[in-house]
N, C-alpha and C positions, 0 to 999 in steps of 0.2 A: 652506475651497474648494468653487467655485461648483459648483452641480448632481455630484456626484463618480461619477453612474451612470450620466447622459447622456454624459460627457464618456468615462469608463473604456470605454463598450461604442461606443459612435462611434470612441474615435481609439487604444480599447488597442492594436492591433496596432500601432503609431508605435515601441510601449517606454516604460519610465521617464521617461526624459531629453523628449522629446516633454508628458509627459503633466504635469512643472512648466513649461516656455514654457510650454505651454494656460494651465494657472492665474496663471502670469506675466502673461499677456501679454491673456487675453478680459476682454469687462467685460462684465459681465450687465446687461441692460436690461429695460424690463417696457414695452408697448406696448401702450396703448390703444384699444380697437377702433375703425374708419375712418382709423385715424390715415395720411398719407402719410409711408412709412419713404424713400421715393426718389423723384427724378421725372429725368424725360428729361434730359440735358440738363448735369444735376449733378452732381459731380465725387463718386463715392465715395472715400469714407478706410475702410467697414470691411468685409469678406465676412460675413454673418447666418450665423450655424446657430441654427435654430428646436428650442428646445424644447417649447415646448407653444402650443396654437394653428393658427392659417392666418393662409396671408399670397395676393394677388392681385398675381398681374403682369401687367399689360398695358401695350397700349402708347394711342396716343388719336389719329384719326381723322375731326376738325372733328368735334369734340365728342364722338367716338362708342369704346367699349371697343372693342379686339381685347383677348382673354384667351387669353397664352400657356399661363400653366400655374397653379396654388396651390400653393407652398410648402409640405407639413404638418412634422407631428411628427416632429422628424429627417431634416429635410433642411434641405438650405443651398440660397442663388441660384445656381444658373452661368452666368446674365448676369451679376450683379455679381460675378462670382468671373472669368469671362472678359474683363470690362474693364482687368484688372489688365496686359493684356499687349497693350492700345494706351495709350490716354492716361487712362485712370479713369474718363470718366464716360460717366453712364449712360444708357444705348437702349432703358429703361424705365420706366414706373411701378407704384412697389410698396406695397399699402395693406394694413395691417393688415385681417381679417375679421370677424375677436375676439379678447378683449383674451389680449393673447401674451407670452411670455418669449421672449428672443435672448440668443443671447452673440457677442457682433461682436471681431471681431478686426484690428487695421492693418492694412491693402494690403498697408506696409513689412515689415510680420511676415511674411506671409502671403508675399511674393517671397522671403526666407529661409529659410521651409520649404523649400522648392523645391527649391532647394539642398539641405539639407542632413539633411533629408528626404523625400527623391525616390520614397517608398511610396505621399506622401499623395497619389498623384498618383492611385494605386487610388482612393480615395474621390472623386476630381469627373473620374473618366469615371463611375466608377456614378453620381454625380446624372445628367449628362451621360444616359447611356442613362433611365434615368428621365424628367426635360426631356423629351428628344427624345420618347421613345414618347408623354409627355403632346402634344405637341406634335403627335405627326400620328392623331393621337388628334383634335385638336377640326378640323382640315382636314377628315378624311372625314367628320365630323359635320357639319361648315356646309355640306360641298358633296355626299351623298348623302343627309342627309335634308331628310324634311320641318320645315318649322317646328317644328309640334306637338313632331313626333319630340326634337328639339331640343333643346326646353321640360321636357318630360317629365326626358333624359336631363339634363339640367342640375341638376332639382329633387332628383334622384338622388345626384346628384356631391356634393350640398350636405348633403341628409343624412348621406352617410358621412361630408364631412370635422366637421362638428360633431356629428356623434353626434346632432343633435334629430330627430324625428319623431312632431307636425308641428313644421314651421321657420319659424321670421320669417325672409320674405324679400317685398318689397315687388314693385308690377308694373313697376317702375321699375328695379329695380335688377335686373332678370331681364332687363328690356327691355335697358337696358343694359350687360348683359354679354353679347347675342346680339346684338347692332349692328341692335336692331327701335325703334320707338316705343314707346311704352306699350300707345297703344288697340288695338293690334296684338295684344301681349299679352294682355291683358285677354278680350278677343276668344276666343286661343285658349283661355286656359287655363278660361274658360269651357266652352268645347267639350269640354275633355280630363276637365270636373270630368262635363255630361253623357253623357259615354260611362262613366265609372268607375275613372279612372286616375288621379285625387284627391278629393281631399273640400278644401275652401276653409274653414278658421273663424278665429272670433278669435284669435283660440292661432296661429294661421301657418296652411301650407298640407302634406296630411296626404297620405302613401302608402301607398293601403289594405298591409294588414300581407303582402298574397299575391301582392305588388309584388314580394319576396323581396328590400330591399334591403342592402346589406352594405357 
């Protein structure tokens, strides 16, 4: 059976019959870092559940990214799930941030489960609450914080998600994620480095220990 601890912890409350069906229909997949999983306008065929790794969910505007949220371990993609109630067309892009392990469940099967196992809605309501909070934080960050604060928040977020400090991030990656240019990010990083907020080394960008990154 596929990754029993993950399935039992996440779906155990739905009972033995559901767990048996989950094992029957879920497909395990390994996704390499930087791989595009779905793009805007593409028909969704599966609802993904992330076992390990992280996935960036975003939209594009004039070639610039607007990040909605990150799917983390034990999460699923709410935007993909919500598409099954319309025409299953994706409204987002999703790219693996790092090597990731996912379980893919066909959308047709999820449709059936919503009828036969209505308690599964508890799971998706919980996911909705987390994703909505992520989007709220993203909007607040963009509206109320200066760019240097947004850059520091982004670096802290990536350290938390990936579990590495220092973390490998290019100036262009940060710029794309925050909707600005590489040149602007380079200036901001130099400024916050001079202020002692970060350390840039060949191993990556490091947050000093006293930043209490969690």
